[in-house]
RORO-263710 format. One record per residue (C-alpha): residue in one letter; y, z, x. Coordinates in steps of 0.5 Angstrom, whole numbers, padded with zeros to 4 digits, always signed. Layout:
REM RORO-263710
aYZX ...
END
This chain:
REM RORO-263710
m+0089-0021+0019 g+0087-0028+0018 t+0088-0037+0020 p+0085-0042+0016 d+0085-0044+0009 f+0080-0039+0006 a+0085-0032+0009 v+0090-0035+0004 a+0087-0034-0002 s+0086-0026-0001 l+0093-0026+0002 d+0096-0029-0004 i+0093-0024-0009 l+0094-0018-0005 v+0101-0022-0005 e+0102-0022-0012 n+0099-0016-0015 g+0105-0012-0012 f+0101-0010-0005 n+0107-0008+0000 i+0105-0013+0006 v+0108-0010+0011 g+0105-0016+0017 v+0101-0022+0018 i+0097-0023+0024 t+0095-0030+0025 a+0093-0036+0031 p+0099-0039+0035 d+0101-0046+0034 k+0097-0050+0037 p+0098-0058+0038 a+0093-0062+0033 g+0094-0070+0031 r+0095-0076+0035 g+0102-0074+0036 l+0100-0068+0039 q+0105-0064+0034 m+0105-0057+0034 q+0101-0054+0028 e+0102-0047+0024 s+0096-0044+0021 a+0096-0044+0013 v+0096-0037+0014 k+0102-0037+0017 k+0106-0043+0012 y+0103-0039+0007 a+0107-0033+0010 v+0113-0036+0011 s+0114-0038+0005 k+0113-0032+0002 g+0118-0029+0008 l+0113-0024+0010 p+0114-0022+0018 v+0108-0025+0022 l+0105-0024+0029 q+0102-0030+0033 p+0099-0026+0039 e+0095-0030+0044 k+0091-0023+0047 l+0090-0018+0042 k+0089-0012+0048 n+0097-0015+0049 p+0101-0008+0050 e+0106-0012+0047 f+0102-0014+0041 i+0099-0007+0041 a+0106-0004+0040 q+0109-0009+0035 l+0102-0007+0031 t+0103+0000+0031 a+0111-0001+0029 l+0109-0004+0022 k+0105+0003+0021 a+0100-0001+0016 d+0096+0004+0012 l+0090-0001+0012 q+0088-0008+0016 v+0085-0014+0012 v+0081-0019+0016 v+0079-0025+0012 a+0077-0030+0018 f+0079-0029+0024 r+0077-0026+0030 m+0074-0021+0034 l+0078-0015+0034 p+0078-0010+0039 e+0077-0003+0037 i+0085-0001+0039 v+0086-0005+0034 w+0081-0004+0028 n+0081+0004+0029 m+0089+0004+0029 p+0091+0005+0021 p+0089+0012+0018 e+0085+0008+0013 g+0082+0003+0018 t+0081-0004+0018 i+0076-0009+0012 n+0073-0015+0013 v+0072-0020+0007 h+0065-0024+0010 a+0062-0030+0006 s+0056-0028+0005 l+0051-0022+0002 l+0050-0018+0008 p+0046-0016+0012 n+0044-0023+0012 y+0049-0029+0014 r+0052-0025+0020 g+0056-0029+0025 a+0061-0035+0025 a+0058-0041+0020 p+0056-0036+0014 i+0056-0041+0009 n+0053-0047+0012 w+0048-0043+0014 a+0046-0041+0007 i+0046-0048+0004 i+0042-0051+0011 n+0036-0046+0010 g+0036-0047+0003 e+0039-0042+0000 k+0039-0041-0008 e+0045-0035-0008 s+0051-0033-0004 g+0057-0029-0004 v+0062-0024-0002 t+0062-0018+0002 t+0067-0013+0003 f+0066-0008+0009 k+0070-0003+0014 l+0069-0006+0021 q+0065-0002+0026 h+0063-0004+0033 e+0058-0009+0032 i+0060-0015+0028 d+0059-0015+0021 t+0054-0009+0021 g+0060-0003+0018 d+0059+0000+0012 i+0059-0004+0005 l+0065-0004-0001 l+0063-0008-0005 a+0059-0015-0006 d+0059-0021-0011 k+0054-0026-0012 v+0054-0034-0013 v+0049-0039-0015 i+0048-0044-0010 r+0047-0051-0014 d+0041-0056-0011 d+0047-0061-0010 e+0053-0057-0008 t+0055-0058-0001 a+0059-0053+0004 g+0066-0054+0003 e+0065-0053-0005 l+0062-0047-0004 h+0067-0045+0002 d+0072-0047-0004 e+0068-0042-0010 l+0067-0036-0005 m+0074-0037-0003 h+0076-0035-0010 t+0071-0030-0011 g+0072-0027-0005 a+0080-0026-0006 r+0078-0023-0013 l+0073-0018-0009 l+0078-0016-0004 l+0083-0014-0009 k+0078-0009-0013 t+0077-0007-0006 v+0083-0006-0004 q+0085-0003-0011 s+0079+0003-0010 i+0082+0005-0003 a+0089+0006-0006 a+0086+0010-0012 g+0081+0013-0007 t+0076+0012-0011 a+0071+0007-0005 k+0064+0008-0004 e+0062+0006+0003 t+0054+0004+0003 p+0051+0003+0010 q+0048-0004+0010 a+0041-0005+0008 n+0035-0002+0013 i+0032-0009+0013 a+0028-0010+0020 a+0032-0014+0026 a+0027-0020+0027 d+0028-0020+0018 i+0035-0021+0019 k+0038-0029+0017 h+0044-0031+0021 a+0049-0035+0022 p+0051-0038+0029 k+0056-0042+0031 i+0054-0050+0030 f+0054-0054+0035 k+0053-0062+0036 e+0046-0061+0037 t+0046-0057+0031 c+0049-0063+0027 q+0044-0068+0029 i+0039-0070+0024 n+0031-0070+0025 w+0027-0075+0021 q+0021-0072+0024 d+0023-0066+0019 p+0021-0065+0011 l+0026-0069+0007 d+0029-0062+0003 k+0030-0059+0010 i+0034-0066+0012 y+0038-0066+0005 n+0040-0059+0006 l+0043-0060+0013 v+0047-0066+0010 r+0050-0061+0005 g+0050-0055+0009 l+0055-0059+0014 s+0059-0062+0010 p+0065-0065+0010 y+0065-0060+0017 p+0062-0061+0022 a+0058-0067+0019 a+0050-0068+0020 w+0049-0074+0024 t+0044-0080+0026 t+0044-0086+0030 i+0045-0094+0028 q+0043-0099+0033 d+0046-0094+0038 k+0053-0092+0034 s+0053-0085+0031 m+0054-0084+0024 k+0056-0078+0020 i+0053-0077+0013 y+0057-0073+0009 k+0054-0075+0001 a+0047-0077+0000 h+0041-0075-0005 k+0034-0076-0004 e+0028-0079-0007 a+0020-0076-0005 g+0014-0080-0005 k+0010-0083+0001 p+0015-0088+0005 s+0013-0096+0007 v+0016-0094+0014 a+0016-0089+0019 p+0021-0083+0019 g+0027-0085+0021 e+0027-0092+0019 f+0033-0095+0015 d+0032-0099+0009 t+0037-0104+0006 d+0038-0109+0000 q+0045-0110+0004 k+0049-0109-0003 t+0047-0102-0006 y+0043-0098-0002 v+0041-0095+0005 r+0036-0091+0005 i+0032-0087+0011 a+0026-0085+0011 a+0023-0078+0012 p+0015-0076+0012 d+0016-0075+0005 g+0021-0078+0001 y+0026-0082+0002 l+0035-0080+0003 y+0039-0085+0000 l+0046-0085+0004 d+0052-0084-0001 e+0058-0083+0004 v+0058-0084+0011 q+0062-0086+0018 l+0060-0089+0023 e+0063-0089+0029 g+0070-0092+0030 k+0071-0093+0023 k+0074-0089+0017 r+0069-0086+0012 m+0067-0090+0006 d+0061-0090+0000 i+0056-0094+0002 s+0058-0099-0003 a+0064-0101+0002 f+0060-0099+0009 l+0054-0105+0007 r+0061-0110+0006 g+0062-0109+0013 y+0056-0108+0016 r+0049-0112+0017 f+0043-0109+0019 
END
């Protein structure tokens, strides 16, 4: 059960290692792009290319879907970047349902664990496989694997690394379940107030506050790149910032003020340094590097 690219690597590793995939559940096709052509999910495209049966329910409690799912007689269900499952679905197979989650649980439960790990300046992240239970992302842990987050790493780069780490971890997990050697460990007893969360990201989450410390601003840019992207306003237009680098020091202008030589750099002041813009997208324009941006823009 999965929808985006992140889930394809996990499905592929199970197929390539000879597991019998009796069905693939993914999101319904939806219109996208300028022509609003119907688009299939990345998981559906892969499943169709491998001749795997695909189900695309609108509602997971629909009796017709439940009957189709029951008829598949799956021993185990695997969820990777899908959606909340009702108990009638996750409790169906004899071996239960396992999830591949892109964080080191119990931290970063929720919708955007990759983004928030970088936004919060974490030095490591990872992937956890766990058994689904009632509360979201709270089930018993099966396996976990850590990765180091580089100081300049973006959410997109960490996503790709965790996608492959997660696939390898899933393979180990499913092999251990098949062999009867899987061990379940309750999630660490961390006080609820101390758990770091990964809630859904909204447009207001992405707006840069130039009164924040430089490191916090830099981490926000990395943690939201390439999507949905941190943004600010420049002469009443919004501008997304995809890549940047930082320079600590005491700026000669107020936080939020732009400074440029009109040829090679644009930098914006924070209280304790400058954020240099490397790749941006002005409202109504294409994404471009800063030298291309400056050829067509005057402050």
